[in-house]
N, C-alpha and C positions, 0 to 999 in steps of 0.2 A: 730291236726286240730285247727286253730286259731278261737277264739271266743271272742267277747267283748259285754259288756252291754252299751247301750247309752240311753240318755234321750233327750227330746225335748218338746216343747209346744204341739206338735201333734205327732202322730205316724210317719207321713211322715218326720217330722223334725228329729225325733230320728233316723229313718232309714238312712236319708241322712248324719247325723252326723257320724253314724257307718261306712257307706261306705267310707266317706272321711278319717276317721282314718285308715281304713284297706287298703285304696287306691285300691279299687276293684269295679267292676260293680255289679249291683243287681243280674244278672243272675248267678253269681258265688257264691251266698250265700244262706243260709237257714235262714229265719227270723221268730222269735217267739215273739209275742206281750205279754209282761209281764203285762203291765198296759196301758189301753187305754188313760188315762189322763183325766183331768177334768178342765174346765175353771174357775169354781168357781163363786161366786156372784160378779157381776160387773167386772168380769175378774180378781179379786184379791183374795177375801176371799174364803178359802177352795179349792183353785186351787191345782191340782196335776199334775206333769209332766207325759208325756207318757214315758214308758220304754220298750225297745226292746232288745232282745238278737239276735245277728247276728253271724252266723258261716260261715266260708269259706268252701265251698264244696271242698273235696279233688279232685285233678286231677285224671284222669284214672290211671296214673302210681302210684300215692300215694295210691289210693285205692287198687291197685294190690299188692303193697308192704305189706300193712296191711293184705291183704288176705293170702299171702304166709306166713307171720310171724305167723298168727293164726294157719295155718296148721302145721308149724314147732313146735309150742308150744304144739299142741295136740299130736305130735309125740315124745314129750319129748326132742326136740332139741333146745338148746339155741344158736342162731346165729345172726350175724349182716349182714344186707344187704346194700350194696352200689350200687347206680344206676349209670350206665354209658349210656348216650344217644349218640349213634353213629350219629343219625340224627333224624328227626321227626318220622321216621317209624321203627327204630331199637333200641332196648333197651336191655342192659345186666344187670342182677342182679348178682353182685359179692357177694357170700355168704361165710362167714367165721365163724368158731366156732367149737364146738366139735361134734362128731358123724357124720362127713361128709360122712364116708363110709356107714352108715345107710341111709343117705339121698340119696346118689348116687344109692345104690342098685346094684344087680347083673346085670352086663353089662349095667348099667345106666338106668335100667327099672324104678326105683322109681323116679329119677330126671326127666326122660322124661315124666312120667305120670303127675308129679306135674307141669312141664313146660306147658303141654297141658292145664291143668286147669287154670294156670296163664294167658295163652294166651286167653282163653275164657273170663276170668274176665276182662282183659285189654281192650278187644274189645267189651264189652257189650254196651258201649256208645261212642266208639272211632270212629273218622273219620279224616284222613284216617286210614286204617288198621295198627295195630302195631304188630311188631314181637318182642316177648319177649324171651330172652335166659337166662336160669338159669345156673350160672357158679360157683358151689361150689368148693372152693380151686383150681381154675384154671383147673377144670376137663375137660372143653370143649377144652381147648388148648391141653391138653395131649391126649384127645380122638381123636382130629383131626389128630395129628401126628401118632397115632396108626392106624387110618383108612387109611391114605395115604400109610403107610408101608404095610398094609394088601392088599390094592388095587394093589400095584406094585407086591407083592409076588404072589397073585392069578392070575394076568395077565400073569405072566411068566408060572405059572402052566397050565393055559388054553392053552397057546401056545404049551407047551410041550406035553400035553395030546391030543391037538387038539379037545377039546370038551368044551362046556360052563361050567362055574363055577357059582353056585348060592350061594349068600351070605345070611346071616340070615336077617330077617325083620329088618328094620331100619326106624326111622322117616325121614321125607322129608329132613331136613337140613343135616342129616348125609349121605343120599344117594347122595346129591349134592356134598359132599366132595369126594366121590368115583368117580362120573362122572368127576369132575374137575381134579382129580389126574391123570386120564387116558385119558383126552381129547386130549393130544398131542401124545398118543401112537397109531401109525398107524397100529399096528398088532392086536389090539383088538377093540371091540365095546362094550359099556355098555348100557343097557336098564333097565328101572324099570318095574317090573311086579307085579301081585297080586293086592289085594284090601286093602285099608286102614282099620285098622291100621297095616296090615301085608304085606305092599308092600316091595319088596326087589329088589336088583340089581343083574342082570345077566351079567357076563363078557363073551363075545363070541369071539373066535379067528377068525381073518379074513384070507381068503385064500391068 
């Protein structure tokens, strides 16, 4: 977080000086008055400048990165996070470091839970809504390929058995991968069922 101390004959002058140095607007800052300042006798003797400290407020994404890093630290995981903004509404946190298996957890349960918390943190004051994806060691890319292969395999099984196949509960973005993978398959239909956070995909054979 950027922070500077600025002075001026008045508090307002000190604040304006700080904003000019930071090249930022007042609404993006937190201002602390250190010294109100004093004009002094005849405007000269005993005069003291006004002093302010001005901090730049972190953006929603910066605050979310710090939030995730704090959780990782509490888990004993030393990691680096690089932010990739796909657009104004989609952000990927690429995470590298040790103990990534611990971070991912069984079937991605740990990373999915952390991603849910990161999503809440990012959207506390965000407008429009931001989608945050946590991607440790390219796990999301590997997981997508695994889900696509799983979808195709279970679609064939559903056709062979001529009965619906129910998958394990998945977060929304993973269910979308299943739906998309089978969207062009004219022999099956996919639907989501159940209630969050335990919604799941059902693959149904078509006559």
